[in-house]
C-alpha positions as CSV (number, residue, x, y, z in Angstrom):
1,Q,101.2,85.2,85.8
2,V,103.9,87.1,87.7
3,Q,106.0,86.3,90.7
4,L,106.8,88.7,93.3
5,Q,109.5,88.5,96.0
6,E,109.8,91.0,98.8
7,S,113.0,91.6,100.8
8,G,114.5,94.2,103.0
9,G,112.5,93.7,106.2
10,G,114.0,93.5,109.7
11,S,114.1,95.0,113.1
12,V,114.7,98.7,113.7
13,Q,114.2,101.1,116.5
14,S,111.4,103.7,116.5
15,G,112.4,106.6,114.3
16,G,114.4,104.6,112.1
17,S,114.3,103.8,108.4
18,L,114.0,100.7,106.2
19,R,113.8,100.1,102.4
20,L,111.6,97.2,101.3
21,S,112.2,95.8,97.8
22,C,109.7,93.8,95.7
23,A,111.4,92.0,92.6
24,S,108.9,91.1,89.9
25,S,109.4,88.4,87.2
26,R,108.4,90.8,84.7
27,Y,107.4,94.5,84.0
28,I,104.4,95.6,86.0
29,S,102.8,99.0,85.8
30,I,100.5,98.9,88.8
31,V,101.7,97.7,92.3
32,A,100.6,98.2,95.7
33,W,102.1,97.5,99.2
34,F,100.0,96.1,102.0
35,R,100.8,95.1,105.6
36,Q,99.1,92.9,108.1
37,A,99.8,93.1,111.9
38,P,99.0,90.1,114.1
39,G,95.3,90.0,114.9
40,K,94.6,92.8,112.3
41,E,93.1,92.9,108.8
42,R,95.4,93.4,106.0
43,E,95.9,97.2,105.1
44,G,96.7,98.7,101.9
45,I,99.3,101.5,102.5
46,A,100.9,102.5,99.1
47,Y,99.9,102.3,95.5
48,S,101.9,103.2,92.4
49,N,101.0,103.3,88.7
50,T,103.6,104.0,86.0
51,G,101.3,102.8,83.2
52,I,99.6,104.9,80.5
53,D,96.3,105.0,82.6
54,R,98.2,106.5,85.7
55,H,96.1,109.7,85.3
56,R,93.0,108.0,86.4
57,F,93.8,107.5,90.0
58,G,97.1,109.3,90.3
59,R,100.8,108.3,90.1
60,A,101.0,107.4,93.9
61,I,98.4,107.0,96.7
62,Y,99.1,106.4,100.4
63,A,97.2,105.4,103.4
64,D,96.8,108.2,106.0
65,S,98.9,106.1,108.4
66,V,101.9,106.3,106.4
67,K,101.6,109.6,104.3
68,G,104.6,111.7,104.6
69,R,106.7,108.9,106.0
70,F,106.7,106.1,103.4
71,T,107.5,106.6,99.7
72,I,106.7,104.0,96.9
73,S,108.9,103.9,93.7
74,Q,109.5,101.6,90.7
75,D,112.5,100.9,88.9
76,N,111.3,99.6,85.5
77,A,114.7,98.8,84.3
78,T,115.0,96.1,86.8
79,N,111.3,95.3,87.6
80,T,111.9,96.2,91.2
81,V,109.4,98.3,93.4
82,Y,110.7,99.9,96.6
83,L,109.0,101.2,99.8
84,Q,111.2,103.6,101.5
85,M,109.9,103.7,105.1
86,N,111.1,106.6,107.3
87,T,110.3,107.7,111.0
88,L,109.2,104.1,111.7
89,K,106.8,103.7,114.6
90,P,106.1,100.5,116.7
91,E,102.6,100.5,115.0
92,D,104.4,100.0,111.7
93,T,105.2,96.5,112.9
94,A,103.7,94.1,110.4
95,M,104.3,91.6,107.6
96,Y,104.6,93.6,104.6
97,Y,103.5,92.3,101.1
98,C,103.6,93.6,97.4
99,A,100.9,92.9,95.0
100,T,99.9,93.3,91.4
101,G,97.5,92.0,88.9
102,V,94.4,94.4,88.6
103,A,91.7,95.4,86.3
104,I,91.1,99.0,86.6
105,D,87.4,100.0,86.3
106,E,85.2,102.8,87.5
107,H,85.0,100.9,90.9
108,F,88.8,100.3,91.3
109,N,90.1,100.8,94.8
110,P,93.8,101.4,94.7
111,L,94.3,100.1,98.2
112,G,91.8,97.5,98.4
113,Q,93.4,94.0,98.7
114,S,90.6,92.3,96.8
115,E,91.7,94.2,93.5
116,Y,94.9,92.3,93.4
117,R,95.5,88.8,92.1
118,F,99.2,88.3,92.5
119,W,101.1,88.6,95.9
120,G,104.5,88.0,97.3
121,Q,105.3,85.8,100.3
122,G,105.9,89.0,102.6
123,T,108.7,90.4,104.6
124,Q,108.6,91.1,108.3
125,V,109.2,94.6,109.8
126,T,109.5,95.0,113.5
127,V,109.8,98.3,115.1
128,S,110.8,98.5,118.7
129,S,110.2,101.5,121.0
């Protein structure tokens, strides 16, 4: 079991930045950020793996919608995962979640929500134009 708690959401104007945090109750090597806008499906946007098997899928993976604007990072000393979000757009408005608890096999989808067992409660990000 692991508990996750997101923070750092808020309201920002288009073009602005926010940094989300995800505090974990213990060390986690694999973590992902997801988001869900009203009326839309939950979307995987960033994945990070700092474990010994990180070579299998890469150190970090991003959805095309956020590539070049968002950066995921992990501070293993504090068991905290960050999502730095720059050049925010109104379409980035959503509830943002971090998730962990995966079993990697040959069919593993790093940005697939069904892969993850443990989720935080989410933090709201609102971007105004």
